[in-house]
N, C-alpha and C positions, 0 to 999 in steps of 0.2 A: 504493500500500500504506500509506503514512503516513497518508493521510486515513482509510482503513478502520481502521487501528490506533487512531487517536485516537477514532474513532466508537465502536468496541467498548469502549474503556476508559471511556466514559461510562456503560456499563451495569454494574449491580452485580455480576453474576456473572463478568465478564471482568476486573475490576480486579485488578491484581497479576500478570497473565500477562505473560510476557516476549515480546519481538518474535518470537523463534524459535517459541514455542508458538502465537502467533496466526497466524504464517505456516503452520505445520503444520495448524492448524484449517481455514484457508481452502483448503488443498489437499485436505483430506479430505471436507469437508461443504459443502453448498450453503446459503448464507445468502440467504434470499429477502427482498428489500425490496419493500414494496407500499404504494402510495398509496391513500388512501380519501378520498372527498368527505365533506363534513359531512352529518350525519343518516343515516349508513349503518351498518347493523348489522354488527359485526365478530365478535361472539360471542353466541350464543343461550344463555339459561339452560337448563341440563340437557343441553347438547350435549357430545359426547365431548371430553375434554381430550387431544388427540393432537398438540399443538404448543405450543411455548414462544413467546409473543407479547410482544415488546418494543415499547412505544409510544415512538418516537424523537422525533417532533415533533407538536405539536398538543395538543388536549385531547379527552378522551372523557367520555361520560356513563355512569355505572355505576348500574344499577337492581337493588336487592335487595329481597326480600320475606320477611317473617317466615313461619315454617312454617304458621301458622294464617291467613296472608293478611291480617291486620288492620293490619299496618304495612308501608308501602312507603317505601323511602328512595332518592332519586335524588341522585347526587353528581357534581359536575364534577371530573374528575381531571386533574392537570397531568402533562406528560411531564418527564423520562423515567420510564417506569412499566412494570412487568412484570405481566401479567394472570394472576393465580391460579397461580403456579408450584407451589403445594402440591397442586393438583388433578390433576397428572399421575401421582401415585403414591398408594398407600393403598387403603382399602376402597371409596372412591367416587372414580372418575376422570371426573367430569363437572363442568362449570363451575356454580358456585352462582348467579352473577349474570349479568345481561344487559349487554352493552357496545355502545354506539353512539357513533359519532364526533360530537363536539360542534362541532368545527371540522375543516377539512381536516387530515388526519393522515397521518403516515408511520410504518410499522411494519416491524420486522424479525421474520421468522418462521423458527423452527428446529423441525424435526420432532421428535417424541418419540423416534423411532428414532435420529436423529443425536445427540440428547441422551444417550440411554442407552448407545449403543455407542461413541461417540467423546468427547463433551465431558466426561462424568463420569470419563473416564480421566485427565484433567488434574487433579492434586491441588488446585491453586489454585481452579480452577473448582468442583470438588466441594465444597471447604470454604466457598466463597462461597455456594453454593447451600444447603448445610445451615445455615450461620449465618443466612442470610436467613430461612429458614423457622422455625428455632428461635427467633430473636429475636422475630419476630411472635407466635409461640405463647406465649413467656414473657411478653411485654408484655400480651397478652390475658388470660393467667392472673392476672397481678398486678392488673390493672384489675378483673377480675371479683370478686376477693376483697377489694379495698380499699374496702369499704363501711361498715366499723365506725365508728360515731360520726358518720356523715355526716348532714347535714340533708337534708330532702326536696329542697331545691333542688340540693344537691350530687349527690344520687342521680340526679336527672333529667338533670343535665349528664353524669354518668357514663354513663347509657344512651345519650345522643346520641353521646358521644365513643367509647364502646366499639363501637358499631355502625358507626362511620364508618371510611373508609379514610384512612390517615395522609397520603396525597397529595391528599386532598380539599381543594378551595378554596371549595366552596359545597355546602350540603346543602338538599334539599327533602324534608321528612318528611310523608307523607300518612297520617294516623291520626285516628280519632275520639278526642275528649278522654276519654271514658269508658274506652276501651281503653288509652290511655296511662296513665291513673290506675291501671288494673288491673295494668299491668306493674310498678309500684312500690308496689303495695298501699296506695294512697291514695284520696282522693276526687276527684271531678271538680272540685269547688270549689277545693280546695287547689292542684291542678295548674293550673287556670285562672288563679288569682291569680299564680302564678309566671310563667306564659307572658305574661300581660298586662304584668307588670312588665318582663320582658325586651323585650317589644314597645315599651314606653314609653321604654326606654333604648337602643333600636335594636340590641340584640343579635340579635333575630330580627324577621321580618316575619310577622305572624300573620293568617291568613284562615281561612275555614271548612274544617275538616278538612285544613289544610295549614300547615306551619311551614317557613319559609325561614330558614336560617342562613347569612347572607352571608359570615361569617368564622368557621368552627368553632374556630380557635385563640383567637380573641378570647373566645368563650364559655368555653373551657377556662380562660382567664385569670381569668374570673369565679369559677371554682371555687377557684383558688388564693387569691383575695381572701377568699372565705368561710372557707376553712380557716384562714388567718391570724387572721381575726376570732374564730373559734371557739377558737383556741389562746391 
């Protein structure tokens, strides 16, 4: 039990629960642990969100596509990680992105029924769940509106960062230069100059219709430098 107790406390929604509550949870619901080999699909885009999926060990590949299909982002996500908990409730209860194992992976799976009928009865779990979703929504809202006075380069960094998962350790963005320029209401030439500068300074690896960001947080640091220079 001690091993299971420590394991669950690594996950964001279980943190703060006491030993007695965790014991009660384990008696009432079935926690399914499953191992996946590398390059195995674990969630299909558009599939029904009927389970809470925690990535305990390993790394996964998240693939997201803009609604018009002109931009595709692939991200390597580190564990521990929970897959789209916001998708289980609301007006749309399907997964937005596709998830594939990047390495051998171990996951903990909790059914939506168990979440709804049992886990959400525990006040600490419910608050953790709500805080997690609210925090990510507030962060996204602040980022979306924080464009005033930004240079073109800062806006481009904002787009990459706003679209990315915060557990991401590497991004691959597949997009035409003209489409990327259209997203920030600029020209292909201006965007090309910025991307080539980033490529020269090793912030990205640039190839035809593909941009690899080996360290997204390092690119975000570039935005902080630009802001300080502007101020």
